VMD Tcl script that draws the C-alpha trace (Angstrom):
set ca {
  {81.00 88.47 10.14}
  {78.36 86.44 8.29}
  {79.45 83.35 10.21}
  {78.92 85.18 13.50}
  {75.47 86.38 12.41}
  {74.45 82.91 11.31}
  {75.68 81.51 14.61}
  {73.65 84.06 16.52}
  {70.54 83.23 14.51}
  {70.97 79.51 15.24}
  {71.36 80.24 18.96}
  {68.26 82.45 18.97}
  {66.20 79.85 17.14}
  {67.39 77.17 19.56}
  {66.47 79.33 22.54}
  {63.07 80.06 20.99}
  {62.41 76.34 20.49}
  {63.43 75.62 24.07}
  {61.17 78.38 25.40}
  {58.20 76.92 23.51}
  {58.95 73.47 24.89}
  {59.42 74.81 28.40}
  {56.04 76.54 28.17}
  {54.36 73.21 28.95}
  {53.87 72.46 32.63}
  {55.31 69.20 33.95}
  {52.15 67.08 33.68}
  {51.67 67.95 30.02}
  {55.35 67.57 29.23}
  {55.23 64.11 30.81}
  {52.28 63.07 28.63}
  {54.35 63.28 25.45}
  {57.30 61.48 27.03}
  {55.26 58.86 28.87}
  {53.52 55.62 27.85}
  {50.84 57.47 25.86}
  {53.47 57.93 23.16}
  {53.23 54.18 22.46}
  {49.65 54.79 21.27}
  {50.20 57.84 19.05}
  {49.73 57.61 15.31}
  {52.38 59.25 13.14}
  {50.06 62.17 12.53}
  {49.49 62.61 16.27}
  {53.23 62.48 16.90}
  {53.70 65.38 14.49}
  {50.84 67.37 16.03}
  {52.13 66.85 19.54}
  {55.49 68.33 18.54}
  {53.68 71.54 17.56}
  {51.91 71.87 20.94}
  {53.39 74.80 22.87}
  {50.90 75.71 25.64}
  {49.03 73.84 28.37}
  {45.72 74.79 26.75}
  {46.78 73.27 23.43}
  {48.09 70.21 25.25}
  {44.77 69.68 27.07}
  {42.85 70.01 23.79}
  {45.17 67.46 22.21}
  {44.79 65.03 25.13}
  {40.98 65.33 25.25}
  {40.79 64.61 21.52}
  {43.41 61.86 21.78}
  {41.31 59.82 24.22}
  {37.95 60.70 22.66}
  {39.06 59.29 19.29}
  {39.78 55.99 21.03}
  {36.60 55.77 23.12}
  {34.81 52.55 22.04}
  {31.50 53.93 23.35}
  {31.54 57.60 22.28}
  {29.07 59.80 24.09}
  {28.93 57.63 27.21}
  {30.21 58.34 30.69}
  {33.07 55.84 30.59}
  {36.00 55.64 28.19}
  {36.82 51.97 28.51}
  {39.97 52.31 26.43}
  {41.39 55.02 28.72}
  {40.47 52.96 31.79}
  {42.28 49.94 30.39}
  {45.31 52.08 29.53}
  {45.51 53.55 33.05}
  {45.23 50.10 34.58}
  {47.98 48.68 32.39}
  {50.26 51.62 33.13}
  {49.73 51.13 36.87}
  {50.36 47.39 36.65}
  {53.51 47.72 34.56}
  {54.81 50.48 36.84}
  {54.42 48.25 39.88}
  {55.58 44.97 38.36}
  {58.09 45.67 35.59}
  {60.16 48.53 36.98}
  {63.96 48.68 36.95}
  {66.40 51.26 38.36}
  {67.30 52.25 34.80}
  {63.79 52.44 33.33}
  {60.23 52.76 34.61}
  {58.06 49.70 34.16}
  {55.63 51.47 31.84}
  {58.51 52.66 29.65}
  {60.26 49.29 29.48}
  {60.11 46.98 26.47}
  {57.82 44.60 28.34}
  {55.70 47.51 29.56}
  {55.38 48.70 25.97}
  {54.03 45.27 24.98}
  {51.47 45.07 27.81}
  {50.24 48.63 27.32}
  {49.72 48.33 23.55}
  {48.77 44.66 23.14}
  {47.49 43.66 26.56}
  {48.64 40.68 28.59}
  {49.97 37.79 26.49}
  {47.92 34.65 26.12}
  {50.56 32.63 27.96}
  {50.77 35.13 30.83}
  {50.14 32.39 33.39}
  {53.03 30.31 32.06}
  {55.70 32.49 30.45}
  {58.30 30.40 28.65}
  {61.70 30.97 30.23}
  {65.04 29.62 29.07}
  {68.72 30.45 29.35}
  {70.71 31.62 26.38}
  {74.31 32.56 25.74}
  {75.03 36.26 25.83}
  {78.26 37.76 24.58}
  {79.43 41.28 24.02}
  {76.42 43.63 24.04}
  {73.84 41.02 25.00}
  {74.51 38.56 22.18}
  {74.13 41.31 19.60}
  {70.38 41.00 19.74}
  {69.46 43.31 22.57}
  {69.77 47.04 22.06}
  {71.61 49.10 24.61}
  {73.48 46.13 26.09}
  {76.81 46.51 27.80}
  {79.89 44.47 26.94}
  {80.64 42.03 29.74}
  {81.95 39.00 27.87}
  {79.98 35.74 27.69}
  {77.38 34.72 30.23}
  {74.03 32.98 30.27}
  {71.07 35.33 30.12}
  {67.45 34.42 30.80}
  {64.99 34.67 27.91}
  {61.24 35.06 28.19}
  {58.95 34.20 25.30}
  {55.61 36.00 25.28}
  {52.86 34.76 22.97}
  {49.59 36.35 21.87}
  {47.42 33.70 20.23}
  {43.83 33.13 19.11}
  {41.62 36.16 19.88}
  {44.50 37.96 21.59}
  {46.29 38.04 18.22}
  {43.36 38.03 15.78}
  {42.05 41.34 17.11}
  {45.23 42.90 15.70}
  {44.86 41.14 12.35}
  {47.49 38.50 13.10}
  {47.37 34.76 13.66}
  {50.11 34.72 16.27}
  {52.41 37.27 17.89}
  {55.68 36.35 19.54}
  {58.09 38.53 21.49}
  {61.37 37.44 23.06}
  {62.79 39.38 26.00}
  {66.34 38.89 27.26}
  {67.47 39.73 30.77}
  {70.95 41.16 31.17}
  {72.63 38.88 33.76}
  {74.68 41.77 35.13}
  {72.24 44.66 35.61}
  {68.92 42.79 35.41}
  {67.57 45.02 32.61}
  {65.09 43.21 30.37}
  {65.01 44.20 26.72}
  {63.30 42.93 23.61}
  {65.23 40.76 21.16}
  {65.19 43.07 18.13}
  {65.75 40.15 15.73}
  {62.12 39.12 16.37}
  {60.10 41.87 14.72}
  {56.59 40.53 14.18}
  {55.59 42.37 17.36}
  {56.40 45.64 15.60}
  {53.71 44.84 13.02}
  {51.32 44.10 15.87}
  {52.14 47.46 17.48}
  {51.35 49.31 14.25}
  {48.08 47.41 13.82}
  {47.04 47.99 17.44}
  {47.69 51.73 17.23}
  {45.63 52.02 14.05}
  {42.72 49.87 15.27}
  {42.49 51.76 18.57}
  {41.30 54.92 16.80}
  {37.57 54.28 16.36}
  {36.52 57.89 15.57}
  {39.03 58.66 12.83}
  {37.18 61.73 11.52}
  {36.92 63.43 14.92}
  {38.98 66.65 14.90}
  {37.70 68.41 18.05}
  {37.04 66.81 21.41}
  {33.28 66.81 22.20}
  {31.99 67.97 25.56}
  {31.31 64.44 26.79}
  {35.03 63.71 26.52}
  {35.97 66.52 28.92}
  {35.24 64.92 32.27}
  {37.07 64.06 35.48}
  {39.63 61.27 35.03}
  {38.90 57.81 36.39}
  {41.28 55.03 37.29}
  {40.98 51.28 37.16}
  {43.21 48.92 39.10}
  {44.42 45.40 38.37}
  {44.70 42.78 41.07}
  {46.90 39.70 40.98}
  {46.04 36.88 38.64}
  {43.84 34.14 40.00}
  {42.64 30.73 38.92}
  {39.33 31.99 37.52}
  {40.99 34.66 35.36}
  {43.08 32.13 33.45}
  {46.33 33.53 34.82}
  {45.66 37.12 33.73}
  {45.42 40.02 36.17}
  {41.81 41.12 36.51}
  {40.31 44.59 36.55}
  {38.51 45.40 39.77}
  {37.88 48.93 40.92}
  {37.49 52.42 39.48}
  {38.06 55.65 41.38}
  {36.02 58.73 40.46}
  {36.26 62.35 41.52}
  {33.95 63.52 44.38}
  {30.65 65.04 43.30}
  {27.88 64.21 40.87}
  {28.80 62.90 37.45}
  {27.18 62.78 34.04}
  {23.43 62.26 33.84}
  {22.47 59.47 31.43}
  {19.00 58.92 29.96}
  {18.13 55.30 29.13}
  {15.01 53.38 28.17}
  {15.25 51.00 31.10}
  {17.24 52.18 34.11}
  {16.56 48.96 35.96}
  {18.33 47.01 33.22}
  {21.66 48.54 34.20}
  {23.90 46.17 36.17}
  {23.11 46.29 39.88}
  {25.60 48.29 41.94}
  {26.54 45.19 43.94}
  {26.99 42.94 40.93}
  {30.73 43.55 40.69}
  {30.19 45.22 37.32}
  {30.50 48.95 36.69}
  {26.91 50.10 35.90}
  {28.16 53.02 33.81}
  {30.30 50.86 31.57}
  {27.06 49.74 29.89}
  {25.09 52.97 30.31}
  {24.81 54.14 26.72}
  {22.58 57.17 26.82}
  {19.76 57.76 24.34}
  {17.99 60.95 23.39}
  {14.82 59.70 21.69}
  {11.83 57.92 23.26}
  {8.29 56.93 22.33}
  {5.20 57.72 24.36}
  {5.08 54.10 25.55}
  {8.70 53.99 26.78}
  {9.94 54.38 30.31}
  {12.12 57.45 30.64}
  {14.96 56.08 32.70}
  {17.76 58.12 34.20}
  {20.94 57.31 36.06}
  {23.84 59.28 37.47}
  {26.78 58.65 39.75}
  {27.12 60.31 43.14}
  {30.51 60.20 44.88}
  {30.23 61.44 48.44}
  {29.38 60.60 52.04}
  {25.59 61.15 51.98}
  {23.35 58.08 52.16}
  {20.45 59.92 50.53}
  {19.92 62.96 48.33}
  {17.17 65.58 48.38}
  {16.01 65.76 44.77}
  {13.52 67.63 42.63}
  {12.84 66.35 39.11}
  {11.26 68.37 36.32}
  {10.38 67.88 32.66}
  {9.95 70.98 30.52}
  {9.40 71.33 26.81}
  {7.07 72.05 23.93}
  {4.45 69.69 22.44}
  {1.73 70.54 19.90}
  {2.68 74.17 20.15}
  {2.10 74.24 23.90}
  {4.67 74.58 26.66}
  {4.93 71.72 29.11}
  {6.16 72.16 32.68}
  {5.99 69.18 35.04}
  {7.71 69.38 38.42}
  {7.74 66.53 40.95}
  {7.66 67.21 44.71}
  {10.93 67.31 46.66}
  {11.93 63.76 47.49}
  {14.57 62.16 49.72}
  {16.19 59.51 47.50}
  {18.51 56.80 48.90}
  {21.71 56.01 47.01}
  {23.02 52.55 46.05}
  {26.73 52.02 46.74}
  {28.62 50.74 43.69}
  {30.82 47.81 44.64}
  {33.54 48.46 42.04}
  {33.66 52.24 42.55}
  {34.67 52.89 46.17}
  {32.95 55.92 47.68}
  {30.46 56.26 44.82}
  {26.81 55.33 44.40}
  {24.29 54.75 41.65}
  {21.11 56.82 41.56}
  {18.49 55.70 39.05}
  {14.75 55.52 38.40}
  {12.19 55.04 35.64}
  {9.34 57.38 34.77}
  {6.66 55.85 32.47}
  {5.97 58.47 29.81}
  {2.59 56.92 29.02}
  {1.38 57.36 32.58}
  {2.35 61.04 32.42}
  {0.46 61.60 29.15}
  {3.58 63.08 27.58}
  {2.92 63.96 23.93}
  {5.38 63.99 21.06}
  {7.77 66.92 21.33}
  {11.12 68.22 22.54}
  {11.89 68.27 26.27}
  {14.55 68.89 28.87}
  {14.85 66.55 31.83}
  {16.34 68.28 34.90}
  {17.35 67.28 38.41}
  {18.16 69.61 41.28}
  {19.74 67.81 44.20}
  {21.46 68.46 47.51}
  {23.64 66.11 49.56}
  {23.70 68.34 52.62}
  {27.00 69.98 51.76}
  {26.60 71.01 48.14}
  {23.88 71.52 45.54}
  {23.95 70.23 41.97}
  {21.98 70.82 38.76}
  {21.81 68.15 36.07}
  {19.91 68.31 32.80}
  {19.57 66.41 29.53}
  {17.56 67.12 26.37}
  {15.41 64.40 24.79}
  {12.64 63.94 22.26}
  {9.41 61.94 22.33}
  {8.38 60.61 18.94}
}
mol new
graphics top color blue
foreach p $ca { graphics top sphere $p radius 0.5 }
foreach p [lrange $ca 0 end-1] q [lrange $ca 1 end] { graphics top cylinder $p $q radius 0.2 }
display resetview
C-alpha cells in the first residue's frame, strides 16, 4: 500500500512540475532553450528553472539584457543588438537538418565569442575518422574509417585578450556521412573562453530589477557578407525599430550626434544626461519611425527655480525629420535650445514634447536640472 501511495505522490509531483513548465507560452519557453542559454551565468540558469509564468519570464529577460547593456540608461543595448545579429547570421549560415545554426557548436562559438580572427581564412584540413568520429567528436555515429574535414578557428590579439586569454583555438570536425559539424572535445581552451566571456558580459552585476529604460521595443541588427574593407568579417549594417516614437534623450550637444546619413546609428552614441549649467545648450533627440516627413510639435519647459514656478511653451512648429540611413523607415529628430538665451535659472525642470504625425499623437518628457 505504501508503495502505491509513494508512486501516486511521485506521479502527482511530476504532473505538477510539468504543469508549471507548460505555463510558459512558446516564446518564453524558447528563450530558455535557445541561444540565450549560452550566455547565462550559473546563477541565472538556476533562476530560470524557477520561472513558471510569462510575467516572471519577461521580468527575467528584461533584467537579463539590462545587466549586459554596456551603456545602461541609453536607448540602445549594443550587446543585445550584437547577440541578435549573431543569432541571425548563424541561423542562416551554419544550419543543418539535425541542428539549428544558432544551436550548433560553431554557432555557440560565434554567439559567445564573436567571429574568429581568422574568419576570412579558416584553416581546413582532412583527418582520419573512425568509429564515432575518431573518438573526439561527441554524438558521432559509427561508420568505420573515413576522412573528415577539420576546421581550425582562432581568436588572437584583441579578439582573445578581451576574454583574458592570449589565444583561443577551436577545432571543428565535419562528419563525412551526415555533414554535421561538431567541436573536437579534446581541445578545451575554448571552454575557458566561454566561461570568461559569460562573466565579462555582465557589466551591472548588482542589478536585481530591470529598470524602466530596459523595457523597450526590441530592435534587430543584421550582418551582411564579409567584404575587403571589413578584414573578412561580416559587418553590421541595419537596425529595425518598432513603428512610433521612441525614447527621448537629453544631451548637451544634439548636433554632435552622428548625422543620420553617416552610416552610423545616432542613438548608439546618444548617452543621455540629466544635469546642465546655465551656459549649456539643452539638446534633445528622439527617433520617429513612420511615414510622415514632418511632425507638428510643441515644446515646453516647466519647473521651479528660486521658489518660483517656470512655464515656458514654444509655439506649434512643423519640424522636418531626418531619415536614418542604418534604420530603415526611421528618422532622427533633434535640436538645441541655448539655456543662457532663455535666462533659465538654476532649478529642477521637466522638458516635454507634444507631437503629431497626422495619424497619431505622442507625449514625451524628461526631467533635468540646471546647476
